[in-house]
Backbone as CSV, one residue per row, in Angstrom:
resi,resn,N_x,N_y,N_z,CA_x,CA_y,CA_z,C_x,C_y,C_z
1,MET,-6.548,3.201,-25.394,-7.929,3.143,-24.942,-8.743,2.667,-26.119
2,GLY,-9.844,1.983,-25.855,-10.745,1.586,-26.931,-11.817,0.717,-26.419
3,ASP,-12.863,0.562,-27.187,-13.955,-0.332,-26.790,-13.837,-1.632,-27.572
4,GLN,-14.778,-2.537,-27.376,-14.702,-3.868,-27.972,-14.671,-3.807,-29.493
5,ARG,-15.491,-2.925,-30.120,-15.487,-2.808,-31.563,-14.136,-2.384,-32.059
6,ASP,-13.549,-1.437,-31.362,-12.268,-0.921,-31.809,-11.139,-1.920,-31.695
7,ILE,-11.201,-2.736,-30.662,-10.196,-3.795,-30.517,-10.305,-4.745,-31.702
8,VAL,-11.538,-5.185,-32.012,-11.745,-6.111,-33.111,-11.312,-5.473,-34.456
9,ARG,-11.654,-4.228,-34.637,-11.346,-3.539,-35.912,-9.941,-2.963,-35.948
10,GLY,-9.236,-2.976,-34.836,-7.875,-2.436,-34.782,-7.857,-0.881,-34.761
11,ARG,-8.937,-0.282,-34.303,-9.022,1.168,-34.251,-9.164,1.622,-32.849
12,ASN,-9.063,2.913,-32.638,-9.200,3.517,-31.319,-10.117,4.731,-31.397
13,ASP,-11.081,4.692,-32.264,-11.914,5.900,-32.528,-12.785,6.309,-31.335
14,PHE,-13.490,5.384,-30.723,-14.473,5.698,-29.713,-13.835,6.470,-28.532
15,TYR,-12.784,5.916,-27.967,-12.238,6.548,-26.786,-11.385,7.761,-27.098
16,SER,-10.993,7.965,-28.333,-10.274,9.175,-28.644,-11.129,10.411,-28.494
17,TYR,-12.436,10.272,-28.629,-13.284,11.423,-28.404,-14.008,11.396,-27.068
18,THR,-14.020,10.282,-26.385,-14.643,10.133,-25.092,-13.708,10.504,-23.919
19,TYR,-12.440,10.134,-24.050,-11.476,10.356,-22.966,-10.410,11.356,-23.382
20,THR,-9.825,11.982,-22.362,-8.681,12.853,-22.610,-7.573,12.404,-21.695
21,SER,-6.362,12.511,-22.176,-5.161,12.118,-21.411,-4.751,13.284,-20.557
22,LEU,-4.501,13.030,-19.240,-4.069,14.075,-18.347,-2.583,14.003,-18.035
23,SER,-1.927,12.982,-18.521,-0.493,12.809,-18.226,0.153,12.174,-19.425
24,PRO,1.446,12.331,-19.513,2.162,11.539,-20.560,2.149,10.064,-20.133
25,ARG,2.349,9.226,-21.119,2.470,7.774,-20.825,3.790,7.522,-20.129
26,VAL,3.754,6.754,-19.041,4.931,6.481,-18.232,5.114,4.970,-18.155
27,THR,6.345,4.513,-18.240,6.643,3.068,-18.071,7.584,2.926,-16.896
28,ILE,7.143,2.128,-15.901,7.938,1.815,-14.721,7.848,0.330,-14.493
29,ASN,8.969,-0.352,-14.313,9.005,-1.816,-14.125,8.321,-2.554,-15.261
30,GLY,8.365,-2.021,-16.459,7.745,-2.684,-17.597,6.261,-2.487,-17.692
31,VAL,5.642,-1.726,-16.800,4.228,-1.420,-16.784,4.013,-0.009,-17.296
32,THR,3.193,0.120,-18.352,2.918,1.422,-18.955,1.562,1.935,-18.500
33,GLY,1.552,3.206,-18.090,0.288,3.788,-17.622,0.188,5.253,-17.871
34,ARG,-1.042,5.770,-17.726,-1.267,7.204,-17.842,-2.565,7.533,-17.088
35,MET,-2.712,8.802,-16.746,-3.918,9.260,-16.108,-4.865,9.828,-17.197
36,ILE,-6.116,9.371,-17.140,-7.115,9.817,-18.133,-8.390,10.177,-17.398
37,GLU,-9.259,10.882,-18.122,-10.604,11.143,-17.591,-11.515,11.345,-18.774
38,LYS,-12.818,11.112,-18.510,-13.801,11.353,-19.546,-13.923,12.819,-19.847
39,LYS,-14.135,13.120,-21.112,-14.333,14.515,-21.486,-15.643,15.014,-20.892
40,GLU,-15.779,16.299,-20.748,-16.892,16.903,-20.008,-18.265,16.382,-20.480
41,ALA,-18.468,16.230,-21.741,-19.765,15.795,-22.261,-20.131,14.386,-21.864
42,PHE,-19.155,13.576,-21.457,-19.387,12.199,-21.129,-19.231,11.846,-19.660
43,LYS,-18.945,12.869,-18.848,-18.704,12.624,-17.414,-19.965,12.155,-16.700
44,SER,-19.711,11.337,-15.671,-20.773,10.933,-14.755,-20.188,11.057,-13.348
45,LYS,-20.942,10.598,-12.347,-20.447,10.728,-10.960,-19.314,9.711,-10.673
46,HIS,-19.095,8.724,-11.526,-18.090,7.721,-11.327,-16.845,8.020,-12.115
47,ALA,-15.734,7.409,-11.734,-14.477,7.623,-12.438,-14.583,7.124,-13.852
48,ASP,-15.267,6.045,-14.087,-15.499,5.528,-15.416,-14.256,5.303,-16.270
49,LEU,-13.336,4.502,-15.782,-12.212,4.112,-16.589,-12.709,3.081,-17.617
50,PRO,-12.083,3.034,-18.783,-12.579,2.159,-19.870,-12.482,0.681,-19.551
51,ALA,-13.328,-0.099,-20.207,-13.332,-1.528,-20.067,-12.178,-2.204,-20.847
52,TYR,-11.727,-1.478,-21.871,-10.668,-2.011,-22.757,-9.562,-0.982,-22.841
53,ALA,-8.333,-1.480,-22.977,-7.160,-0.606,-23.130,-6.491,-0.911,-24.445
54,LYS,-5.827,0.106,-24.956,-5.061,-0.121,-26.176,-3.613,0.316,-26.048
55,THR,-3.378,1.472,-25.457,-2.040,2.020,-25.438,-1.313,1.927,-24.073
56,SER,-2.031,1.455,-23.061,-1.387,1.337,-21.733,-1.806,0.037,-21.065
57,ASP,-0.998,-0.399,-20.092,-1.320,-1.552,-19.282,-2.250,-1.214,-18.164
58,ILE,-2.142,0.061,-17.700,-2.898,0.503,-16.548,-3.297,1.966,-16.770
59,TYR,-4.564,2.289,-16.439,-5.054,3.650,-16.499,-5.434,4.094,-15.122
60,PHE,-5.252,5.423,-14.863,-5.495,6.004,-13.564,-6.605,7.073,-13.709
61,ALA,-7.443,7.135,-12.669,-8.496,8.172,-12.632,-8.025,9.251,-11.642
62,PRO,-8.243,10.518,-12.037,-7.793,11.634,-11.157,-8.779,11.944,-10.057
63,GLY,-8.234,12.467,-8.952,-9.088,12.964,-7.894,-9.096,14.457,-7.946
64,PRO,-9.839,15.157,-7.011,-9.903,16.597,-7.031,-8.571,17.296,-6.854
65,ASN,-7.611,16.596,-6.202,-6.304,17.193,-5.947,-5.285,16.885,-7.077
66,GLY,-5.742,16.209,-8.116,-4.864,15.870,-9.239,-4.131,14.574,-9.087
67,LYS,-4.174,13.985,-7.890,-3.523,12.676,-7.678,-4.509,11.588,-8.061
68,ALA,-3.987,10.443,-8.438,-4.821,9.301,-8.815,-5.618,8.782,-7.636
69,THR,-6.880,8.423,-7.894,-7.751,7.843,-6.859,-8.106,6.422,-7.155
70,GLN,-7.822,5.910,-8.331,-8.158,4.557,-8.726,-7.311,4.201,-9.938
71,ALA,-7.062,2.894,-10.114,-6.316,2.405,-11.272,-6.922,1.106,-11.733
72,LYS,-6.930,0.886,-13.047,-7.369,-0.353,-13.603,-6.259,-0.950,-14.442
73,PHE,-5.976,-2.228,-14.169,-4.951,-2.928,-14.940,-5.660,-3.807,-15.956
74,TYR,-5.087,-3.894,-17.164,-5.670,-4.651,-18.261,-4.816,-5.840,-18.631
75,SER,-5.487,-6.946,-18.954,-4.799,-8.182,-19.324,-4.203,-8.055,-20.705
76,PRO,-3.363,-9.004,-21.121,-2.749,-8.909,-22.459,-3.781,-8.829,-23.613
77,ASP,-5.001,-9.311,-23.343,-6.043,-9.196,-24.379,-6.817,-7.882,-24.305
78,HIS,-6.245,-6.939,-23.523,-6.751,-5.531,-23.416,-8.036,-5.409,-22.618
79,LYS,-8.445,-6.419,-21.837,-9.659,-6.330,-21.068,-9.327,-6.050,-19.608
80,MET,-10.256,-5.353,-18.901,-10.071,-5.059,-17.476,-9.789,-6.346,-16.735
81,ALA,-8.800,-6.359,-15.875,-8.451,-7.519,-15.128,-8.459,-7.224,-13.609
82,LEU,-7.846,-6.121,-13.223,-7.741,-5.769,-11.807,-8.139,-4.310,-11.598
83,ASP,-8.817,-4.044,-10.494,-9.206,-2.698,-10.107,-8.484,-2.419,-8.774
84,PHE,-7.618,-1.406,-8.809,-6.881,-0.970,-7.631,-7.622,0.271,-7.091
85,ASP,-8.199,0.181,-5.908,-8.958,1.291,-5.291,-8.277,1.680,-3.971
86,TRP,-8.349,2.937,-3.655,-7.862,3.445,-2.364,-8.563,4.736,-1.945
87,ASN,-9.556,5.177,-2.701,-10.164,6.470,-2.461,-11.371,6.413,-1.523
88,HIS,-11.615,5.239,-0.915,-12.773,5.073,-0.010,-12.504,3.910,0.940
89,ASP,-13.228,3.922,2.049,-13.204,2.733,2.940,-13.929,1.606,2.217
90,HIS,-13.430,0.390,2.412,-14.106,-0.793,1.801,-14.111,-1.893,2.817
91,THR,-15.244,-2.550,2.990,-15.368,-3.675,3.922,-16.037,-4.811,3.165
92,ASN,-15.396,-5.977,3.171,-15.967,-7.175,2.606,-17.035,-7.758,3.528
93,PRO,-17.923,-8.582,2.995,-18.944,-9.209,3.884,-18.344,-10.022,5.027
94,ASP,-17.126,-10.531,4.851,-16.490,-11.293,5.936,-15.854,-10.401,7.006
95,GLY,-15.964,-9.072,6.841,-15.423,-8.120,7.820,-14.055,-7.597,7.505
96,THR,-13.384,-8.107,6.469,-12.091,-7.572,6.091,-12.263,-6.121,5.705
97,HIS,-11.468,-5.235,6.331,-11.650,-3.790,6.131,-10.389,-3.188,5.524
98,PHE,-10.601,-2.279,4.578,-9.520,-1.521,3.964,-9.804,-0.034,4.160
99,PRO,-9.024,0.651,5.000,-9.287,2.069,5.219,-8.938,2.882,3.994
100,LYS,-9.538,4.056,3.885,-9.286,4.969,2.787,-7.765,5.263,2.760
101,GLY,-7.214,5.248,1.557,-5.762,5.470,1.412,-4.967,4.190,1.316
102,THR,-5.576,3.048,1.643,-4.923,1.752,1.553,-5.441,1.020,0.315
103,VAL,-4.559,0.566,-0.519,-4.942,-0.106,-1.756,-5.652,-1.424,-1.464
104,HIS,-6.815,-1.597,-2.097,-7.449,-2.912,-2.110,-7.709,-3.290,-3.565
105,VAL,-7.567,-4.544,-3.885,-7.642,-5.085,-5.244,-8.937,-5.819,-5.404
106,GLN,-9.615,-5.499,-6.495,-10.833,-6.262,-6.865,-10.607,-6.804,-8.247
107,GLU,-10.792,-8.119,-8.386,-10.553,-8.774,-9.687,-11.832,-8.720,-10.510
108,TYR,-11.650,-8.796,-11.817,-12.843,-8.888,-12.720,-12.981,-10.280,-13.231
109,LYS,-14.258,-10.689,-13.282,-14.620,-11.940,-13.942,-15.248,-11.507,-15.261
110,VAL,-14.765,-12.078,-16.344,-15.260,-11.692,-17.673,-15.980,-12.888,-18.290
111,THR,-17.228,-12.654,-18.667,-18.029,-13.673,-19.297,-18.557,-13.122,-20.638
112,ARG,-19.013,-13.969,-21.511,-19.585,-13.572,-22.788,-21.070,-13.765,-22.728
113,VAL,-21.808,-12.730,-23.096,-23.279,-12.765,-23.119,-23.757,-12.136,-24.404
114,LYS,-24.993,-12.419,-24.751,-25.602,-11.811,-25.945,-26.277,-10.503,-25.543
115,ASP,-26.036,-9.451,-26.343,-26.674,-8.179,-26.071,-28.104,-8.207,-26.669
116,LYS,-28.770,-7.062,-26.615,-30.162,-6.991,-27.081,-30.302,-7.289,-28.557
117,LYS,-29.221,-7.079,-29.323,-29.254,-7.358,-30.757,-28.839,-8.771,-31.078
118,GLY,-28.479,-9.570,-30.070,-28.043,-10.932,-30.276,-26.582,-11.114,-30.536
119,LYS,-25.781,-10.063,-30.391,-24.330,-10.146,-30.608,-23.675,-10.521,-29.283
120,TRP,-22.617,-11.314,-29.422,-21.849,-11.691,-28.227,-20.958,-10.534,-27.794
121,VAL,-21.028,-10.164,-26.519,-20.230,-9.108,-25.954,-19.645,-9.556,-24.625
122,ASP,-18.629,-8.879,-24.181,-18.032,-9.180,-22.862,-18.865,-8.539,-21.776
123,LYS,-19.035,-9.267,-20.688,-19.722,-8.724,-19.489,-18.652,-8.795,-18.350
124,PHE,-18.409,-7.645,-17.756,-17.405,-7.550,-16.695,-18.105,-7.505,-15.347
125,ILE,-17.695,-8.403,-14.440,-18.238,-8.442,-13.097,-17.071,-8.203,-12.130
126,ARG,-17.141,-7.092,-11.411,-16.078,-6.801,-10.419,-16.420,-7.548,-9.150
127,LEU,-15.464,-8.294,-8.654,-15.669,-9.102,-7.468,-15.419,-8.268,-6.230
128,SER,-16.336,-7.285,-5.985,-16.172,-6.323,-4.894,-16.276,-6.955,-3.534
129,LYS,-17.005,-8.072,-3.400,-17.164,-8.737,-2.104,-15.938,-9.541,-1.715
130,LYS,-14.992,-9.656,-2.648,-13.779,-10.413,-2.402,-12.529,-9.547,-2.563
131,ALA,-12.623,-8.274,-2.174,-11.471,-7.383,-2.250,-10.353,-7.971,-1.380
132,ARG,-9.136,-7.665,-1.793,-7.963,-8.188,-1.084,-6.823,-7.162,-1.115
133,ARG,-5.843,-7.405,-0.289,-4.636,-6.593,-0.306,-3.782,-7.006,-1.518
134,MET,-2.901,-6.119,-1.944,-1.988,-6.474,-3.021,-0.994,-7.539,-2.508
135,SER,-0.668,-8.467,-3.371,0.292,-9.512,-3.044,1.715,-8.874,-3.099
136,PRO,2.703,-9.521,-2.438,4.079,-8.972,-2.537,4.546,-8.822,-3.980
137,ASP,4.175,-9.785,-4.862,4.589,-9.679,-6.257,3.901,-8.497,-6.944
138,GLU,2.651,-8.265,-6.640,1.915,-7.108,-7.213,2.511,-5.791,-6.701
139,ILE,2.870,-5.734,-5.419,3.482,-4.527,-4.902,4.800,-4.269,-5.588
140,LYS,5.585,-5.306,-5.817,6.874,-5.149,-6.482,6.689,-4.689,-7.919
141,LYS,5.694,-5.224,-8.641,5.512,-4.938,-10.052,4.767,-3.629,-10.253
142,TYR,3.591,-3.469,-9.586,2.709,-2.311,-9.804,2.905,-1.171,-8.801
143,GLY,3.473,-1.487,-7.649,3.649,-0.474,-6.605,4.340,0.807,-7.058
144,PRO,5.478,0.714,-7.764,6.175,1.954,-8.169,5.328,2.843,-9.117
145,ILE,4.556,2.284,-10.015,3.767,3.126,-10.901,2.535,3.688,-10.165
146,LEU,1.988,2.902,-9.233,0.886,3.433,-8.421,1.386,4.601,-7.581
147,LEU,2.562,4.495,-6.993,3.141,5.566,-6.181,3.506,6.770,-7.026
148,TYR,3.892,6.534,-8.287,4.198,7.648,-9.196,2.983,8.558,-9.373
149,PHE,1.788,7.913,-9.532,0.595,8.703,-9.771,-0.127,9.138,-8.470
150,ASN,0.259,8.513,-7.333,-0.251,8.981,-6.044,0.707,8.515,-4.964
151,PRO,1.667,9.379,-4.552,2.676,9.033,-3.583,2.148,8.828,-2.165
152,ASP,0.871,9.177,-1.938,0.345,9.080,-0.560,-0.312,7.747,-0.216
153,LEU,-0.473,6.857,-1.159,-1.200,5.620,-0.866,-0.352,4.622,-0.090
154,LYS,-1.031,3.677,0.531,-0.420,2.652,1.356,-0.790,1.287,0.829
155,PHE,0.135,0.337,0.977,-0.147,-1.032,0.551,-0.490,-1.890,1.760
């Protein structure tokens, strides 16, 4: 886990005090993941998985029953790439519907923008209006680790 500064500096300071690990790191089909959550002082009403990863390919957010309710997959450059959701109903503007419990994938578009101080930073835009089902290749690669953290979900 880590933020943009830590990736550049090669450290993991920020997320080591912001997040706590709820599971050991698991590798299935070459994909490494773990369940994490924000520490009490940093919690909000959202799952809030980090924008950058350092030690895993995929992070999972816990639900009230201890099973994962969401997962984010990170690209080789450690930036959010895919959001796997199944904890709510989702309907795209075109009418495509994904019932609760069925995985829908939302991709991230990453652009560079200047922040208030004039520094270039990554801006992540989740393409929620274009959610889709997992492809057969994604189910083959990510399906087993998704099912490890929540055996009840459907593809």
